FIVO-577409 format. One record per residue: residue in three letters; x, y, z of N, C-alpha, C, O, CB in turn. Coordinates in steps of 0.1 Angstrom, whole numbers, padded with zeros to 4 digits, always signed. Each point is the difference from the previous one (the first is absolute). Glycine has a CB too. Layout:
BEGIN
ALAXYZXYZXYZXYZXYZ
...
//
This chain:
BEGIN
UNK+0009-0012+0000-0009+0012+0000+0009+0012+0000+0009+0001+0008-0028-0013+0004
UNK+0017+0022-0021+0008+0012+0000+0000+0007+0013-0009+0000+0008+0004+0002-0032
UNK+0017+0005+0026+0001+0007+0013-0011+0010+0003-0004+0002+0011+0029-0005-0013
UNK-0030+0010-0009-0010+0010+0002-0013-0006+0003-0010+0008+0003+0022+0007-0018
UNK-0014-0028+0014-0013-0006+0004+0001-0008+0013-0008-0008+0003+0003+0006-0027
UNK+0016+0005+0032+0002-0007+0013-0004+0010+0011+0005-0002+0011+0014-0013-0021
UNK-0027+0024+0007-0005+0010+0011-0006-0008+0011+0001+0004+0012-0005+0014-0029
UNK-0003-0029+0014-0007-0007+0011+0011-0005+0010-0003-0001+0012-0015-0006-0028
UNK+0030+0003+0012+0010-0005+0009+0006+0012+0008+0002-0002+0012+0004-0017-0028
UNK-0005+0030+0010+0004+0012+0008-0010+0004+0010+0004+0003+0012+0008+0005-0032
UNK-0025-0009+0017-0010+0003+0009-0001-0010+0012-0003+0004+0011-0010+0006-0030
UNK+0017-0023+0016-0001-0010+0010+0012+0001+0010-0001-0005+0011-0011-0010-0027
UNK+0023+0020+0011+0013+0000+0008-0001+0005+0014+0006-0006+0009+0005+0008-0031
UNK-0018+0009+0025+0000+0005+0014-0007-0010+0009+0004-0001+0012-0005+0024-0021
UNK-0008-0031+0004-0007-0010+0009+0007-0013+0001-0002-0008+0009-0019+0019-0015
UNK+0029-0014-0004+0007-0013-0001+0014+0002-0005+0004-0006-0010-0026-0006+0006
UNK+0030+0020+0012+0014+0004-0005+0009-0012-0003+0008+0000-0009-0011+0021+0021
UNK+0003-0031-0002+0010-0011-0002-0004-0009-0011+0009-0005-0008-0004+0007+0032
UNK-0018-0006-0025-0004-0009-0010+0002+0007-0014+0005-0007-0009-0022-0004+0024
UNK+0014+0024-0016+0002+0007-0013+0015+0001-0003+0004-0002-0012-0025+0015+0016
UNK+0029-0011+0006+0015+0001-0003+0005-0013-0004+0008-0001-0010-0006+0019+0027
UNK-0007-0029-0011+0005-0013-0005-0005-0003-0014+0008-0005-0008-0009-0003+0032
UNK-0011+0012-0027-0006-0002-0013+0008+0008-0011+0003-0005-0011-0026+0001+0021
UNK+0027+0016-0007+0008+0008-0009+0014-0006-0002+0006+0001-0010-0019+0019+0017
UNK+0018-0027+0004+0013-0005-0001+0001-0014-0007+0011-0005-0002-0007+0017+0022
UNK-0015-0018-0023+0000-0013-0007+0002+0001-0015-0007+0008-0006-0008-0016+0024
UNK+0025+0001-0022+0003+0000-0015-0010-0010-0006+0000-0012+0005+0025+0019-0002
UNK-0032-0003-0013-0010-0008-0006+0005-0014-0004+0010-0001-0007-0021+0022-0001
UNK+0004-0031+0014+0003-0014-0004+0012-0006+0007+0003-0012-0002-0012+0017-0019
UNK+0015+0002+0031+0012-0005+0007-0004-0003+0014-0001+0009+0009+0017+0004-0023
UNK-0020-0025+0017-0006-0003+0013+0010-0001+0011-0004+0001+0012-0013-0014-0024
UNK+0030+0012+0010+0010+0001+0010+0000+0015+0005+0002+0002+0012+0012-0020-0022
UNK-0017+0027+0001-0002+0014+0005-0012+0002+0009+0001+0007+0009+0010+0000-0031
UNK-0022-0014+0019-0012+0000+0008+0004-0004+0015-0003+0007+0009-0012-0012-0029
UNK+0022-0007+0021+0004-0005+0013+0009+0011+0007-0002+0002+0012+0001-0026-0021
UNK+0010+0030+0002+0009+0009+0006-0007+0012+0005+0002+0005+0012+0016-0012-0027
UNK-0028+0013+0007-0007+0011+0004-0009-0003+0012-0002+0008+0009+0003+0001-0032
UNK-0008-0020+0023-0009-0004+0011+0009-0002+0013-0004+0005+0010-0012-0016-0027
UNK+0027+0004+0016+0008-0003+0012+0005+0013+0006+0001+0000+0013+0005-0022-0023
UNK-0003+0031+0002+0005+0013+0006-0010+0007+0009+0004+0008+0009+0010-0005-0029
UNK-0027-0005+0018-0010+0008+0006-0010-0008+0009-0009+0005+0005+0011+0010-0024
UNK+0001-0028+0021-0010-0008+0007+0006-0008+0012-0003-0011+0003-0009+0008-0024
UNK+0022+0010+0028+0006-0006+0011-0007+0001+0013-0012+0004+0000+0033+0001-0011
UNK-0015-0008+0022-0007+0000+0013-0006+0014+0003+0006+0010-0003+0010-0027+0011
UNK-0028+0016-0003-0007+0013+0004-0008+0006-0011-0005+0011+0002+0022-0008+0015
UNK-0018-0009-0029-0006+0007-0011-0015-0004-0002-0007+0007-0008+0029-0007-0003
UNK-0027-0010+0018-0014-0005-0003-0010+0011+0001-0009+0002-0008+0016-0025+0015
UNK-0006+0031+0004-0010+0010+0003+0000+0011-0011-0010+0003-0005+0012-0008+0030
UNK+0010+0011-0028+0000+0010-0011-0004-0006-0013-0006+0007-0008+0023+0006+0021
UNK-0013-0025-0016-0003-0006-0013-0015-0002-0002-0006+0003-0011+0028-0014+0011
UNK-0029+0007+0011-0014-0002-0002-0008+0013-0002-0010+0001-0006+0012-0021+0021
UNK+0004+0031-0010-0006+0013-0002+0002+0004-0015-0010+0005-0007+0015+0002+0030
UNK+0006-0011-0029+0002+0003-0014-0009-0009-0009-0005+0005-0010+0029+0001+0015
UNK-0026-0018+0000-0009-0009-0008-0014+0005+0001-0008-0002-0010+0022-0017+0015
UNK-0018+0026+0006-0013+0006+0001-0001+0012-0011-0011+0001-0006+0010-0007+0030
UNK+0011+0013-0025+0000+0011-0010-0001-0006-0014-0007+0006-0009+0021+0009+0024
UNK-0008-0026-0018-0001-0006-0013-0014-0006-0002-0005+0001-0011+0030-0007+0012
UNK-0031+0000+0009-0013-0004-0001-0010+0011-0003-0009-0001-0008+0014-0017+0024
UNK-0003+0030-0010-0008+0011-0003+0002+0005-0015-0010+0003-0006+0012+0004+0030
UNK+0010-0008-0029+0003+0003-0014-0007-0009-0009-0006+0004-0010+0028+0006+0016
UNK-0022-0023-0003-0007-0010-0008-0015+0003+0000-0006-0001-0011+0024-0016+0016
UNK-0023+0019+0007-0015+0003+0001-0003+0013-0008-0011+0000-0006+0010-0012+0029
UNK+0009+0022-0022-0003+0012-0007-0001-0002-0015-0008+0006-0007+0020+0007+0025
UNK-0003-0022-0023+0000-0003-0014-0013-0007-0004-0006+0002-0010+0031-0003+0010
UNK-0028-0009+0008-0013-0007-0002-0012+0009+0000-0009-0002-0008+0019-0018+0019
UNK-0010+0030-0003-0011+0010+0001-0001+0008-0013-0012+0004-0004+0014-0003+0029
UNK+0009+0002-0031-0001+0010-0012+0001-0007-0013-0003+0007-0010+0013+0010+0024
UNK-0007-0030-0015+0000-0006-0013-0014-0001-0006-0009-0002+0008+0029-0012-0001
UNK-0021+0017-0020-0014-0002-0006-0004-0014+0000+0008-0009+0001-0003+0029-0015
UNK-0018-0022+0014-0006-0014+0001+0006-0009-0011+0003-0012+0003-0024+0022+0006
UNK+0023-0005-0021+0006-0008-0010+0014-0005+0002+0004-0010-0006-0019+0022-0009
UNK+0022-0006+0024+0014-0004+0002+0001-0013+0007+0010-0007-0002-0004+0031+0004
UNK-0016-0028+0006+0002-0012+0008+0000-0013-0009+0006-0010+0005-0017+0022+0014
UNK+0006-0011-0030+0000-0012-0009+0011+0001-0011+0001-0008-0008-0025+0005+0012
UNK+0032+0014-0003+0011+0002-0010+0012-0009+0004+0001-0004+0011-0009+0028-0015
UNK+0017-0026-0006+0012-0008+0004+0007+0006+0011+0002+0012+0001+0000-0019-0025
UNK+0003-0002+0034+0005+0004+0012+0015+0001+0001+0006+0003+0011-0025-0013-0001
UNK+0026+0009-0021+0015+0001+0000+0007-0012+0005+0013+0001+0002-0017+0023+0002
UNK-0002-0035-0003+0006-0012+0005-0006-0012-0007-0012-0004+0004+0018+0014+0019
UNK+0001-0016-0032-0006-0012-0007-0013+0005-0007-0001+0010-0007+0011-0026+0023
UNK-0020+0007-0014-0013+0004-0006-0010+0004+0011-0012+0000-0002+0016-0016-0016
UNK+0001+0021+0029-0009+0005+0011-0006+0013-0005+0005+0008-0008+0009-0019+0026
UNK-0026+0014-0012-0006+0013-0001+0004+0008+0013+0006-0005+0009-0025-0004-0024
UNK+0015+0022+0015+0004+0009+0011-0006-0005+0013+0007+0000+0010-0006+0019-0026
UNK-0013-0024+0016-0006-0005+0013+0008-0012+0005+0003-0001+0012-0025+0009-0019
UNK+0027-0017-0002+0008-0011+0004+0013+0004+0006+0005-0005+0009-0016-0009-0026
UNK+0017+0025+0010+0013+0005+0005-0001+0006+0014+0009-0002+0008-0002+0006-0032
UNK-0017+0004+0026-0002+0006+0013-0003-0011+0011+0005+0001+0011-0014+0020-0022
UNK+0001-0031+0008-0003-0010+0009+0013-0008+0003+0002-0004+0012-0025+0002-0021
UNK+0031-0001-0001+0013-0007+0002+0009+0008+0010+0006-0005+0009-0008-0005-0032
UNK+0002+0023+0021+0008+0009+0008-0004-0001+0015+0008-0001+0009-0004+0016-0028
UNK-0018-0014+0021-0005-0001+0014+0003-0014+0006+0004-0001+0012-0022+0017-0018
UNK+0016-0026-0002+0003-0014+0005+0015-0001+0004+0004-0006+0010-0023-0004-0024
UNK+0028+0015+0005+0014-0002+0002+0005+0007+0012+0008-0005+0008-0005+0003-0032
UNK-0007+0015+0026+0005+0008+0012-0005-0007+0013+0008+0000+0010-0009+0021-0024
UNK-0011-0027+0014-0004-0007+0012+0008-0013+0002+0004-0003+0011-0027+0012-0014
UNK+0025-0017-0008+0007-0012+0001+0014+0001+0004+0005-0008+0008-0020-0001-0025
UNK+0022+0019+0011+0015+0001+0003+0002+0005+0015+0009-0005+0006-0005+0011-0030
UNK-0013+0003+0028+0002+0004+0014-0004-0011+0010+0006-0001+0010-0011+0025-0017
UNK-0005-0032+0004-0004-0011+0008+0011-0010+0001+0002-0006+0010-0026+0010-0015
UNK+0031-0007-0006+0011-0009+0000+0011+0004+0010+0005-0008+0008-0009+0002-0032
UNK+0007+0019+0024+0010+0005+0010-0005-0001+0014+0008-0003+0009+0000+0019-0026
UNK-0021-0014+0019-0006-0001+0014+0000-0014+0005+0004-0003+0011-0018+0023-0016
UNK+0011-0030-0004+0000-0014+0004+0014-0004+0004+0002-0007+0010-0021+0002-0025
UNK+0029+0009+0007+0014-0004+0003+0004+0007+0013+0007-0006+0008-0002+0003-0032
UNK-0009+0015+0026+0004+0008+0012-0005-0007+0013+0006+0002+0011-0005+0019-0025
UNK-0013-0027+0013-0006-0006+0011+0002-0016+0001-0007-0006+0008-0010+0025-0009
UNK+0025-0024-0008+0003-0014+0000-0011-0009-0005-0001-0012+0004+0016+0017+0015
UNK-0024+0001-0027-0011-0008-0005+0000-0002-0015-0010-0004-0006-0003+0014+0025
UNK+0024-0007-0025+0001-0002-0015-0001-0015-0003+0008-0008+0005+0006+0029-0008
UNK-0023-0025-0006-0002-0014-0003+0012-0007-0006+0006+0006-0009-0030-0001+0006
UNK+0028-0016+0008+0012-0007-0005-0002-0004-0014+0010-0001-0007-0005-0007+0030
UNK-0017+0005-0028-0002-0004-0013-0005+0011-0009-0006-0003-0011+0001-0020+0020
UNK+0006+0035-0005-0005+0011-0009+0007+0000-0013+0013-0001-0001-0018+0015+0021
UNK-0002-0012-0031+0006+0000-0013+0007+0014-0003-0002+0009+0007-0015-0025-0015
UNK+0026+0016-0002+0005+0013-0005-0011+0009-0005-0010-0005-0004+0032-0007-0001
UNK-0019+0024+0004-0009+0010-0006-0003-0004-0014+0010-0003-0008-0002+0021+0023
UNK-0020-0018-0019-0004-0002-0014-0004+0014-0006-0009+0006+0005+0001-0030+0000
UNK+0016+0028-0014-0003+0013-0006-0011-0001-0011-0003-0011-0005+0027+0017+0009
UNK-0029+0006-0007-0009+0000-0011-0014-0004+0003-0007-0005-0009+0026+0002-0005
UNK-0024+0004+0026-0014-0004+0003-0008+0013+0001+0002+0008+0008+0005-0029+0005
UNK-0016+0022-0023-0008+0013+0000-0011+0000+0011-0003-0010+0006+0007+0011-0030
UNK-0008+0011+0027-0011+0002+0009-0013-0004-0007+0000-0004-0011+0012+0022+0023
UNK-0023-0017-0004-0013-0004-0005-0004+0009-0012+0000+0012+0001-0006-0021+0022
UNK+0001+0002-0033-0004+0008-0012-0014+0005+0003-0009-0006+0006+0023-0008-0022
UNK-0017+0026+0011-0013+0006+0000-0004+0008+0012-0011+0005+0002+0005-0024-0015
UNK+0016+0021+0023-0003+0008+0011-0001+0015-0004+0007+0005-0008+0004-0022+0023
UNK-0020+0024-0009-0002+0014-0003+0007+0009+0010+0008-0004+0009-0029-0001-0019
UNK+0019+0018+0009+0007+0010+0007-0001-0002+0015+0011+0000+0007-0015+0016-0025
UNK-0008-0017+0023-0001-0002+0015+0006-0012+0005+0006-0001+0011-0027+0014-0012
UNK+0019-0024-0006+0005-0013+0005+0015+0000+0000+0007-0005+0009-0027-0007-0018
UNK+0027+0019-0001+0014+0001+0000+0005+0009+0011+0011-0003+0006-0011-0001-0031
UNK-0007+0014+0028+0004+0009+0011+0000-0008+0013+0008+0002+0009-0017+0019-0021
UNK-0002-0029+0014-0001-0008+0012+0012-0010+0001+0005-0002+0010-0030+0004-0011
UNK+0029-0008-0011+0011-0010+0000+0013+0007+0005+0007-0006+0008-0018-0007-0027
UNK+0013+0025+0014+0012+0007+0004-0001+0003+0015+0011-0001+0007-0009+0011-0030
UNK-0013-0005+0028-0002+0003+0015+0003-0013+0008+0006+0001+0011-0023+0017-0016
UNK+0011-0029+0001+0002-0013+0007+0015-0003+0000+0006-0004+0011-0029-0004-0017
UNK+0030+0009-0005+0014-0003-0001+0008+0009+0010+0009-0005+0006-0012-0002-0030
UNK-0001+0019+0025+0008+0009+0009-0002-0004+0015+0009+0001+0008-0011+0017-0024
UNK-0010-0023+0019-0002-0005+0014+0008-0012+0003+0006-0002+0010-0029+0011-0011
UNK+0024-0018-0009+0009-0012+0001+0015+0005+0002+0007-0006+0008-0023-0008-0022
UNK+0020+0023+0006+0014+0006+0001+0002+0005+0014+0011-0003+0005-0011+0009-0030
UNK-0009+0001+0030+0002+0006+0013+0001-0010+0011+0008+0001+0009-0021+0019-0016
UNK+0004-0031+0006+0001-0011+0010+0014-0007-0001+0006-0003+0010-0031+0000-0011
UNK+0029+0001-0012+0012-0007-0002+0012+0008+0006+0009-0006+0005-0019-0005-0026
UNK+0010+0024+0019+0011+0008+0004+0002+0000+0015+0011+0000+0005-0015+0015-0024
UNK-0008-0017+0026+0001-0001+0015+0008-0012+0004+0007+0000+0010-0028+0013-0008
UNK+0019-0024-0009+0008-0012+0002+0014+0001-0004+0009-0006+0007-0030-0007-0010
UNK+0024+0020-0008+0013+0001-0005+0009+0009+0008+0012-0002+0001-0021-0002-0024
UNK+0003+0014+0030+0007+0010+0008+0009-0008+0010-0004-0008+0007-0014+0025-0010
UNK+0031-0013+0003+0010-0007+0009+0006-0012-0007+0009-0006+0006-0022+0015+0013
UNK+0007-0014-0030+0005-0012-0007+0004+0003-0014+0000-0009-0008-0014-0005+0023
UNK+0016+0027-0018+0002+0004-0014+0012-0008-0007-0001-0003-0012-0008+0025+0017
UNK+0019-0025+0003+0012-0007-0006-0001-0015+0001+0010-0006-0004+0003+0027+0010
UNK-0024-0026-0001-0001-0015+0001-0001-0006-0014-0006+0007-0009-0005-0005+0032
UNK+0016-0014-0025-0002-0006-0013-0014-0004-0003-0008-0003+0010+0031-0005-0008
UNK-0027+0007-0014-0013-0004-0004+0002-0011-0011+0007+0003-0010-0018+0020+0016
UNK+0005-0034-0005+0002-0011-0010-0007+0003-0014+0003-0008-0010-0001-0008+0029
UNK-0010+0026-0020-0007+0002-0013+0010+0002-0011+0010+0007+0002-0029+0003+0010
UNK+0016-0016-0023+0009+0001-0012-0008+0007-0012-0011-0005-0003+0024-0016+0010
UNK-0007+0031-0012-0006+0007-0011+0008-0003-0012+0013+0001+0001-0022+0018+0013
UNK+0003-0022-0026+0008-0004-0011+0010+0010-0006+0009-0003-0007-0028-0012+0002
UNK+0016+0028+0008+0009+0011-0005+0009+0006+0011+0011+0003-0004-0028+0001-0013
UNK+0013-0003+0029+0008+0006+0010+0005-0011+0011+0008+0004+0008-0020+0018-0011
UNK+0008-0034+0001+0005-0010+0009-0006+0001+0014-0012+0003+0002+0033-0004-0015
UNK-0012-0001+0024-0005+0001+0013+0003+0014+0006+0011+0005-0003-0007-0030+0006
UNK-0013+0031+0004+0002+0012+0007-0003-0002+0015-0005-0010+0004-0001+0024-0024
UNK+0011-0004+0028-0003-0001+0015-0014+0005+0002-0007+0005-0008+0031-0002+0014
UNK-0029-0005+0007-0014+0003+0003-0003+0015-0003-0010+0002-0007+0010-0020+0025
UNK+0008+0027-0013-0003+0014-0003+0002+0004-0015-0007+0009-0004+0014-0004+0027
UNK+0001-0013-0029+0003+0003-0015-0013-0004-0008-0003+0007-0010+0028-0011+0013
UNK-0032-0006+0001-0012-0004-0007-0010+0011+0001-0007+0004-0009+0011-0028+0013
UNK-0005+0030+0008-0010+0011+0003+0004+0012-0010-0009+0005-0006+0005-0013+0030
UNK+0017+0011-0024+0004+0011-0009-0002-0003-0015-0004+0008-0007+0021-0002+0025
UNK-0013-0019-0021-0002-0003-0015-0014+0000-0004-0003+0003-0012+0023-0017+0014
UNK-0030+0012+0007-0014+0002-0004-0002+0014-0005-0008+0001-0010+0001-0018+0027
UNK+0013+0027-0012-0002+0013-0005+0007+0002-0013-0006+0007-0009+0005+0001+0032
UNK+0013-0014-0025+0007+0001-0013-0009-0006-0011-0001+0005-0011+0024-0005+0023
UNK-0029-0012-0009-0008-0007-0009-0013+0009-0003-0004+0000-0012+0012-0022+0021
UNK-0013+0028+0001-0011+0009-0002+0003+0011-0011-0008+0002-0009+0000-0006+0033
UNK+0020+0010-0023+0004+0010-0009+0002-0005-0014-0002+0008-0010+0012+0004+0029
UNK-0005-0024-0020+0001-0006-0014-0013+0000-0007-0001+0004-0012+0020-0018+0020
UNK-0030+0010-0001-0013+0000-0006-0006+0014-0001-0008+0003-0009+0005-0027+0017
UNK+0006+0032+0002-0006+0013+0000+0005+0008-0012-0007+0008-0007+0005-0008+0032
UNK+0015-0002-0029+0006+0006-0012-0008-0005-0012-0003+0008-0009+0026-0006+0020
UNK-0025-0015-0012-0007-0005-0012-0014+0006-0001-0004+0004-0010+0016-0026+0012
UNK-0019+0023+0010-0014+0005+0000+0000+0015-0004-0010+0004-0006+0004-0021+0024
UNK+0016+0025-0013+0000+0014-0004+0002+0001-0015-0005+0009-0007+0014-0003+0030
UNK+0000-0015-0029+0002+0000-0014-0013-0003-0008-0003+0007-0010+0026-0014+0014
UNK-0031-0002+0001-0013-0003-0006-0010+0011+0002-0007+0004-0009+0011-0028+0014
UNK-0004+0030+0007-0009+0012+0002+0003+0011-0010-0009+0007-0004+0008-0013+0029
UNK+0014+0008-0028+0004+0010-0009-0006-0002-0014-0002+0010-0008+0023-0007+0021
UNK-0025-0015-0017-0006-0002-0013-0014+0005+0000-0006+0003-0011+0021-0023+0008
UNK-0021+0021+0015-0014+0006+0000+0001+0015+0002-0008+0007-0005+0000-0029+0015
UNK+0018+0027-0002+0002+0014+0003+0014+0002+0004+0004-0006+0010-0028+0009-0004
UNK+0032+0005-0013+0014+0003+0004+0001+0004+0015+0010-0004+0006-0005+0010-0030
UNK-0014+0002+0029+0001+0005+0013-0002-0011+0010+0005+0001+0011-0014+0021-0018
UNK+0001-0032+0004-0002-0012+0009+0013-0007+0001+0004-0005+0011-0028+0003-0017
UNK+0031+0000-0005+0013-0007+0001+0011+0007+0008+0008-0006+0006-0014-0003-0028
UNK+0005+0022+0023+0010+0008+0007-0003-0001+0015+0009+0002+0008-0006+0013-0027
UNK-0016-0017+0023-0003-0001+0014-0006+0013+0005-0003+0009-0008+0021-0025+0011
UNK-0021+0017+0010-0006+0012+0006+0009+0012-0001+0012-0001-0002-0025-0014+0018
UNK+0007+0026-0014+0008+0013+0000+0003+0005-0013+0009+0009-0002+0000-0017+0023
UNK-0015+0003-0032+0003+0004-0013-0010+0010-0006+0001+0004-0011+0009-0026+0007
UNK-0020+0026+0012-0010+0009-0004-0012-0007-0007-0008+0007-0006+0026+0010+0003
UNK-0018-0030+0004-0011-0007-0007-0013+0001+0008-0010-0005-0004+0026-0011-0005
//
């Protein structure tokens, strides 16, 4: 996405400075860089501030859901053959699942037979504006509960395996949930721009 269409990221930065900084520092397609940027910012004592940043990202996702035109939800979602509703649902499911994995490991309850992360699972097809906003809100409540368990255990190991970033620590999964959010939020702003350039730029553009 061109720099002049990344206004949404500039607007988000005051509320999620560390996650946005990590996202800006990631070189596209280089997942070792993802691990490096996440590890730099997700050490001991970070769960509480990170969950506040994830709340700001949830608000940004919800704000986009509120302003997208009705026709956008069935448009291609920027990931495989998903539509926008499926992409937003996937984002909500992933942020909840990644943070819960960290919480389970932090409390010694991570299942011994848990499978590796399976990528590319879309959210539910056909959900509308209000249902998607509710999914995001529910995901944030899960994130907040998970963060309370992760606090004090951010540097503990977590057995979860992701096919692209491998294993991360408990607090790193919480942080990576935000980075993953931004990956899809960027796609969604690009799609929004096809309906209205000001939507793609984000709030504060005079739209």
